[in-house]
C-alpha positions in Angstrom: 25.0 -40.7 -54.6 26.6 -39.6 -58.4 28.4 -36.4 -56.8 30.1 -39.5 -54.8 31.1 -41.5 -57.7 32.6 -38.8 -59.8 34.7 -37.3 -56.6 35.7 -40.9 -55.7 36.9 -41.4 -59.7 39.2 -37.4 -59.7 40.6 -38.9 -56.6 41.7 -42.2 -58.1 43.0 -41.0 -61.1 45.0 -37.7 -58.9 46.5 -40.5 -56.7 47.5 -42.6 -60.4 49.0 -39.8 -62.2 50.5 -39.1 -59.0 52.0 -42.1 -58.6 52.8 -42.8 -61.9 54.0 -40.1 -63.2 57.3 -40.1 -61.0 57.7 -43.8 -62.2 57.8 -43.4 -65.4 60.1 -40.3 -65.3 62.4 -42.0 -63.3 62.8 -44.6 -66.5 63.8 -41.5 -68.8 66.0 -40.6 -66.3 68.1 -43.5 -66.1 68.2 -43.6 -69.8 69.5 -40.2 -69.4 71.6 -41.2 -67.1 72.9 -44.1 -69.9 73.9 -41.4 -72.1 76.0 -39.4 -70.1 78.3 -41.7 -68.6 78.2 -43.0 -72.5 79.3 -39.6 -73.5 81.7 -39.1 -70.2 83.5 -43.0 -72.0 84.0 -42.1 -74.8 85.2 -38.8 -74.9 87.8 -40.3 -72.3 88.7 -42.6 -75.3 89.3 -39.8 -77.7 91.8 -38.3 -74.7 93.2 -41.7 -74.5 93.4 -42.3 -78.3 95.2 -38.7 -78.6 97.9 -40.0 -76.6 98.2 -42.6 -78.5 96.7 -45.9 -76.3 94.3 -47.8 -78.1 94.4 -50.3 -75.5 92.7 -47.4 -73.1 90.8 -45.8 -75.6 89.3 -49.8 -76.2 87.6 -50.5 -72.6 86.4 -46.4 -72.4 84.8 -47.4 -75.7 83.9 -50.6 -74.1 82.4 -49.5 -71.4 80.6 -46.5 -73.5 79.3 -49.4 -75.7 77.6 -50.7 -72.2 75.1 -47.4 -71.4 75.1 -47.0 -75.0 73.1 -49.9 -75.4 70.9 -49.2 -72.4 70.0 -45.6 -73.3 67.1 -44.5 -74.6 67.1 -45.5 -78.0 66.9 -43.0 -80.7 68.5 -41.8 -84.0 72.0 -40.7 -82.5 73.1 -43.1 -80.0 72.2 -45.2 -83.1 75.4 -43.4 -85.0 77.0 -43.2 -81.5 76.7 -46.6 -81.3 77.9 -47.6 -84.3 81.5 -45.2 -84.1 81.8 -47.3 -81.2 81.8 -50.8 -82.1 84.0 -48.9 -84.5 86.5 -47.7 -82.3 87.4 -50.8 -80.6 87.6 -52.9 -83.1 89.9 -50.6 -84.9 91.6 -50.2 -81.2 92.1 -53.6 -81.2 93.9 -53.8 -84.1 96.5 -51.1 -82.7 94.9 -48.2 -85.1 94.6 -45.3 -82.3 94.3 -43.1 -85.0 91.6 -44.6 -86.7 90.1 -45.6 -83.7 89.8 -41.9 -82.2 88.3 -40.4 -85.3 85.5 -42.7 -84.8 85.4 -42.6 -80.4 85.1 -38.6 -81.8 82.7 -39.7 -84.0 80.7 -40.9 -81.0 81.5 -38.1 -78.7 79.9 -35.9 -81.2 76.2 -37.7 -81.7 76.2 -38.8 -78.3 76.5 -35.2 -77.2 73.3 -34.6 -79.2 71.2 -37.2 -77.0 69.0 -34.7 -74.6 
C-alpha cells in the first residue's frame, strides 16, 4: 500500500515536471526573442543613422524600444533602453550623428543579452 502511494506521487511529480518545464522555458524563449528583435531594430537604426536618415532611425529605435521593454530584464537591457530613448530624442531633434552614437550604444548592450 505504501509503495503504491509513493509510486503515484512519483508519477504525479514526473508529469508536473514534463508539463511545467516547457511552459516556463517558453516564457524565457519569448523574452529572448524580444531581445533579439530589439537588437535587430537597433542595428537597423544604426545603419540608417550612418546614412543621415534620422527619421528612419527613430522608427527603428522606437520599435527596438518596444521589444526591449518586453525582453527579460537585466542590466544590459536596461542600458540598451536608456540608449534607445536617447537615440529617439536626438533623432527627433534631427541630430542623426548623436542619435547614431546612442543607437550604437544600444547595440553594444543588447548584444550582451544572453
